[in-house]
N, C-alpha and C positions, 0 to 999 in steps of 0.2 A: 569507160563505159561505151559500148557500141550504140550508135544512134538508133533510136526506136526500140531500145531494149530497157526493160525494167524488171527488177527482182526485189519486191518489197512485200513484206507480210506484216499485218497488224491484227492482233487478237486480244480479246479480253476473256479471261476465264479463271478458274480456280485450280490450285495445285492439288494433284491427286495424292501426293506424298511429300514428305519433307525433302528439301533440296539435297543433292549429293555434291558436296564441295570437295574437290581434289586439287592436287598441285602436280604439274608436270615436272620431270627431272630438272628442267631449267628454272623452276620456281614460279611459273605462271599459274595463277589460279584459274580453274575451270569448274563451272557449276552446271549441272544438268538438272532440269526440272521437267515434270510431266504436267501439262496444263489441259484441262477439259473445257471444251466449248459445247454449248447445247443449242439445238435448233428444233423447232417444232413445225410440223406440217400436217395437213389433213390427207388421209388416205382416200382411196376411191369410195369407201363407205361413208366418208365424212367424219370419221373418228380422228381425234388429235393423236399424233404419234410423236414422241420425243426421241431425239437421236443425239447421242454424245460422241463427239470427235475428240480423240486424244492427240496432243501435239508434243513432240519431244523438242525441248528448247535448250540450247547451249549458250552459256554466257562466259566471257573470258575476262581475266585480269580484275580490275577494281569492281566492275559490274558483277562479276562472279562472287567476289567477297561480300558485297552488299547483299546479294540474293541469299547467300549462305547464312548470313548473320540475321537477316530480318524476315525472310519468308518462311512459312510453315505450311503444312498440309491444310488445305481449305482457304489459304490466302487468296484474295481476289487481286488480280494483277493484269495490267496492260503491258504487252510486249510488242516491240517493233523491231524488225530485223529483215533478214533475207533467207530464202530457202537454199539449202545446201545438201547435195546428195553425195555420199561417199560409198565406196565399195570395199569389201574385205572378203578374204577367203576363210571359210570355216569347213574343216574336214574335206577339203578339195572342192567345195562348191562355192561359187561366187555369190555373195549376198550384197544387197544395197540397203542403205539407211538414209532416209530423208529427214532432215531436222531443220529447225529454225535457229539461225545464228543471230542472237539478239544484239542490237546496238543501243537499245533504249528500253528502260523498264520504269513503269509507274506503279507503285503499290496503291491500290484503291481501297475504299472502305474506311470505316472509322474504328473507334475503340472497340475492343471485344471480339474482333474477328481474326485476331492473330497477325494482322498486317500493320500494326502501329496505329498512330492517331492521325487520320486524314490521309490525303494523297501525298506521296513522296515520289518525285521523278528523278531518275538517274540516267545519264548517258554514258556510253562506253567512251573512254578517252580516245581522242583522235591520234592516229599514227603520226609520230613526229618525222619530219623530213630533214635530211642533212642540211646544214647551213648553206651550202653552195646552191641548193635548189630553192631557197626561201624567196629569192627575187623573182623566180619564174612561177611562183604559186598562182598568181592571177592569170597568167597565160594558160596554165594547165586546167583551169576550171572550165568545165563544159558550159556552153550557153544555156540559159533557161529557156524553156519552151512555153509559149502561151497556148494552153489547151482550151478551146472554146467550150462553154457550157452547152450541152445538148440535151434536149428533152427527148426521151424515148419511153416506149411502153414495154412492159415485160413481154408482151406478145411478139415484139420485134426480135427478141433473142433467139438464136438458133438452137438452143437446148432447153 
């Protein structure tokens, strides 16, 4: 990771449709879900306006299999991961797709909402390193940064 760089996404929302679980030719599970998050704000007239944002989320391997087995349309879920943008050609035109690649998922809610009973948290399995590099694992870990707590006002933000 480059110093001063961070790519982290955390969302809580509901699935807009059932998960789509597939397998690559190499046998890796990949699950795609569409998660809606809502936000409300007041317009210039003082009326409350609701806005829904849709997020495409991709999960791999064991996390994908768990999502495919337990999540359903309407399930409330917490997802943590990173943003990834990929490009592809369609009919000679270049298109871009931005998605969240999940590395952690927690099913929220209780019985009756389609997400099981209570909160269930799952992490994507860590990538295994070859045995020759196991001794160097501590050396390769980036140092932790202490970020001081800062008080700021929303009026200080440039947007």
